[in-house]
N, C-alpha and C positions, 0 to 999 in steps of 0.2 A: 547571476547563473544560477538555473532551475534545472534540478535533475531532480530526476524520477530514478526509486528503486524499488525494484521487484523482486517477486520469486517464492515460488511456491512450497507449501505447504511444508513445515520443517526446514526450510532452503539453509536457515542460518541467519535470513534476511533480519530479525532482529538485532542479533549478536553484531550483526555490517552496522546497520543504521544507530546504536549505538557508541560504535567507536566514530562514526562521521560527529557526532554529538560533541564527545569529548572533545575532537581534533577543533572544532569552532565550526561545525554546520548548521545551520538551523535546519532541526529536522523537524519537520509538519507530517505527524498519523494518522494514515485513512481511516484506520480503525476508528480511536479515540474522536474523527469527527464525528463518520457515522451512530456514534453513544452519542454525540453530545446535540445532531441534531433533532434528534428523536427523544430529547426529553421535554420531563411537561409544560407544557405551555408554549409549546411547536408548534406551527405550523402545520409541518411532517406531520405530528401526533396525531392535529387534530386530522389530517388528509386520512392517516390510517386507518385510524377508527372511523371514520364514514364508508372510507374501502373493506375493509376486514369483520367489521363489526364491534361494539361498544366492550364485547368481551376480552378483545385482547389487549384492554387498558386494565392492570391492578385496581385494586383496590386504593393506592396509594397514586394515581395519577398519574404512574410510568408506565413503557411500555412493558407486557408481557410477554417477554419474547418466547418462552414458550409453546403460547398459547398460540403466537403468528406460527412460529414455526413449523405447529404440526400441520396448519392451512400451506404454507409454502413450499414447505417438504415436497417433490415429486411433481408438487404443478409447473408446469412452464408458464400457461397463462397468471399464476394469482405470484411468480417470483418477477415477471414480466412488470406486475403491476406497482410491483413494492418495488420494484428498482423504478420506476416515471417517478414514485414520489421521494425519494431516497437521493439517489445518485444525483439530480439538479442541485439541492438540499448543500448537498459533498463539496458539492462542486462549486458550488457559489461563497461557500464560507472557505475553499481551499484557499481562491483564487482570492479571498480576504488576506487571508495569510502568508501569503508570499508577496502582496504587493508592501503592506505593510511593512517585512522585512525587508525590502529594500528600498522603502524608503530610510529607514534605521540605518540600516548600510547599502549601499550601494551596492558593495563589493560582498555581499555576501553571498556565500552559498546555499542556497535553499532544497535543500531536497528534501520529495515526496513519497515518506515510506507508507507502497500501496501493491498491494498481493492482488488485486485485481487488477493491473493496469489495461491488459487487451482478455476478451475472450476464449473462446475454441477457435470460435476463425479469427484470430486476429485484431480483432476492433475496438478498440480501445481512446486515452485520450494523450495518441503518443504524439502528434504532432504538437503538444503541451513546449514539452518541454528541450531543454538544450543538448541535453544526455539520457542516457539509459543507461541507468547499470543493471542488471539483471545476478543478481544471486542463485548460484546452479550447485548443484549434488544431482546424483545418478540417483534414481530412486528406488534402489536399495540400500543408499544410503537414508532418503529420507524416511521411508518405510521402518529401517530400524529403528529411526529417532523418535520414531511416533511411539511405537511400541514399547520402547528400554523408557523415555524419560516423560512421552503422559500417559502411557497406560495403557496404549489401544491393542484389539490382539492384530492381527497381521490382519485379515480380510479388512477389519474396518477401516485402519490404516491406505490398505493399498485402496481402498475405496474413496476414502479422500482425496488420495492421489490422482483417483482416474476421473474426475470431476470438476479439475481445473484444469486448467488449459496446458496442454502438451507442452512440454521443458523444448522442445523446439520452436514454441510458433516465441514463447520468450527469447529464446534466443536468439533467433534469425532480428525481433528486433534493437541486438544491445548493442552499445556502442563500448560499454566498458563492463566483463564479464569477471564475480570474483568467484571461485572455483572452494567449496566450504569443503569437499572429501577428504582433505590433508589436518592435519591438526589445527586447533585454538590459532594454536601463535603463529601460524600458516596461512592461515586466511586475515588475523590482524598485519602482518607485513604486507598482504596486497591490499587493504584498504589504507593503511598509512604512505601506501607508493602510489595510488589513485588519490590519495588523499591532495597529497606535492601536485599532482598534475591538476587537480581539478582550480584547485586557490589561484594556480603560476595561471590560467588560463582566466579564471574569473578577475585576476587582476589584469590581465594584458587588455581585457575585451573593457575594463573601466577605463585605465589608461586611452587607448584606442577611442572613446567614443567624450573624452572629457574635452569641450572647450578648448581652440588653439587661442594662447594671448597671442 
């Protein structure tokens, strides 16, 4: 079973991902892959240097994220050019990890922890997954978390939230929703219950696809 786990900034998605990993899911972190595919020596980093100039490469050969960010921030064309380089690389790497996990355990529940599964228009990789889990919290809760836990001022917090796909667009693609507006214990209880359903479905699918003797 291949499951997408998504949610807006400060929704509590990382908490849910950690719980699923502890319960036995194979979690693949899209953010970690996005950093991996632009490490020194990678084809994606070479293409970024060609597209945006050698000054986006630091003295040690790594990506100078601040320099690149200064170029793409607020420039839709530059951001699209960057995404055209990094997104295919992340997609290729993620699919390789999915295949490896399923080869190691055909009954594995593989969870792709991906913040940007869809864009503001609802476009994305939804069709690649058996189920989509959306971690959801209202805007007020998320803004408060950004201010209290990450030290942002409220205006910046709300700008970050507004820059992502709207909550309604995420909920529209959800097969399962984890509501994190309550206590941590309430959130974890939802995750535990969902895990039982995912695991049962994965084992049932594996059994039904097994060859008959």
